[in-house]
N, C-alpha and C positions, 0 to 999 in steps of 0.2 A: 410671594405670591399674593394675588389679590383676594379678598375674602370671598368665600363660597357663596354663590347667589344663594338666596332662602329657599326657592324652590327644590334647588339639586340639594340643600341641607335637609329640607324635608322628605326627600324621595329617600335620602340615607337614613332619616330617622324611622322609617316604617320599613320594617326585616322584609315584608313580604315585597314592597316595591324595591328595596334595595336589591334582592335578590333576581327579581324579574326582570328589573330593567337590563341589566347586562346580559342576561339568557334571551331575553326578547331581541335586543339589538344584534346581538351576536347571531342568532338565527336569521334575522333579515339582512344582516351583511352579506351571510353565506349565500341566501338565496338570490343576492342581487347580480351574482356572477355566475360563471359555469367553470369551476375549478375542472372539470372533465372535457373541457373544450379540445379540440383538434392541437392546438397551440399548447396548451398545457401538457397534455400527453405527448408532445414531442420534446418537452425538456428532460435531460438526463437529469437522473436524482443521485445527490450523494449518498456515500455509505450510510447504513443505519435509518435509512428513510422510512416511516412506519406505513403500514399500508392504509390507504385513503379512508376505510372504514374506521380507523382510530380517531380520525379528526373530529368528528361530531361528538361523539360520547365525552371525549377527554375535554374538548373545549366547554362543553355544557357544563361538566363538573367544576371546571376553573372558572367560568364566569359566575356561576352560584358561590361558589367560595369568597371569589373576589367582592361580590356583593355583598355577602353578610359580613366580610372584613369592614366594608365601608358603613353598614350599619353599626358595628362595633366601634368604629372611629366616630360616628356621630354620638355615641353615648359618652365617649371621653369629651367631645366637644362640650356637651349638656353638662356633665358632670365634673369638668375640669377643676380639680382643687386648686390650680395655680393658674397664673396668667401664662407662664411657660408652657405648662401641659395643653391648655386650651389653643394656644397658637401653633403649638406642633400639630395637633389634631387637625387643626383647619388647614395648616399647611398639607399635610398628608392626603386630606380629604379633597383639596384642590387638585394634587398630583393625581389623585385616583380619577377624577374626572376628566383630566388630561390624559392620561395614558389609555382610559377608555376609550377617547376619540381616536387615539392613534392607532389602537388595536382594531378599531373597525373599520378604519380607513385602509389597513393593509390589503386585506382581501379584493376590495375594488382596484387597489393599487396593482398589486400582482397580476390578478386575472382579467380585471375589466380593462386597464390601461396596456396590459401585458407588459410591465416594465417592472422586472426583477431587480435593476439596480435602484430606480426609487424607493422600491419595497423593502430594500437592505437598508437605506438610509432610514426609513420610518421604523423598521424594526431594531435598528442599532438603537435610535434614541429611545425607542419604547422600552426595551430591554433596560437600559441604564435608568430610565424613570421608575421602572417597576421595582428594581433592587433599590433604588433611593427611597420609593415609597414605602417597599417593605420593611427597610431599616427603622424609617420613621414611625410607623404602625406598631411596629414591634417593642417601640418603648413605651407604647401607651399601657396603662393599666386595665386590659380587657379580659374577659373569660369566655372562651378562650383568648390565648395570645394570639393575635392576628398572624403573627409569623407562622403557625401551623397551617394557616388558610392562604397564606401568600407566598411562601417558600416554593410549594409545587408549582404555582402560576409564574413566579420568576425563573425557576429552573426550565420551564417547558417553553417561556418566551426565549430563553438563551438557546435551547436545543432549536426553535424554528428560526432562530437568527442564523445559527449554524446550516439548518438546512437551506435557506434562502441564499446565505453564501456560497454554498456549494451549488447549487443551481447556477449561480451568476458564473462562479468559476469553470464550471463542467460545460457551459454553454456559450462561453464567451468567442469561442473561435468556431462553434457549431454553425455551418454554413444555413441548415435548416433553420436555426433559431434567428440567425441574421436575417435571412430572407423573410421570416413570419415577422421580425420584428419590424421589418419596413412597412409592413401592412397593416400596423397598429390600429389604423383607423378604418380598414375595412370590415365589413360584416364576416363575421364567423365562415358563412358559406361560401365566400369567394376565395377563403385559404385552399 
């Protein structure tokens, strides 16, 4: 992976910016679409889907935890005792920013484009990347170990991938969903 741009490394070096960036961008991503739209409400949900009210608090906490993990990773870059440790930390931080971008694209893909299949591809890649990043960051000598901050996130993203896959499966032959999918580019009030 290419080196992390200095501006992104500096964001991660500041614990307030490191935590605030994913929380702020996550909130902005959530406000950019309407997950309560007629289209979204028409989708059948898989077993185990949580109430809508759970998503905001859970994601806010997870964004804060992943942001703090990026801060800890930046300290490992700055204090890397060996070239290998520094390279591992730089690679993990690069993956952090890539996965953050994928994470922030999921809501607009699912609810803005109304494309659960494309969103499933996004979250599948995201889940793999998050688990890989978690493994790399957990090898760094940080206090606390980043795995305590990132494993809950990796589990939640995996759970979200299950929910997304369930939505695709349960709505694949749903006439309402197919009809609505044909109207992807029409304004919500015309649905």
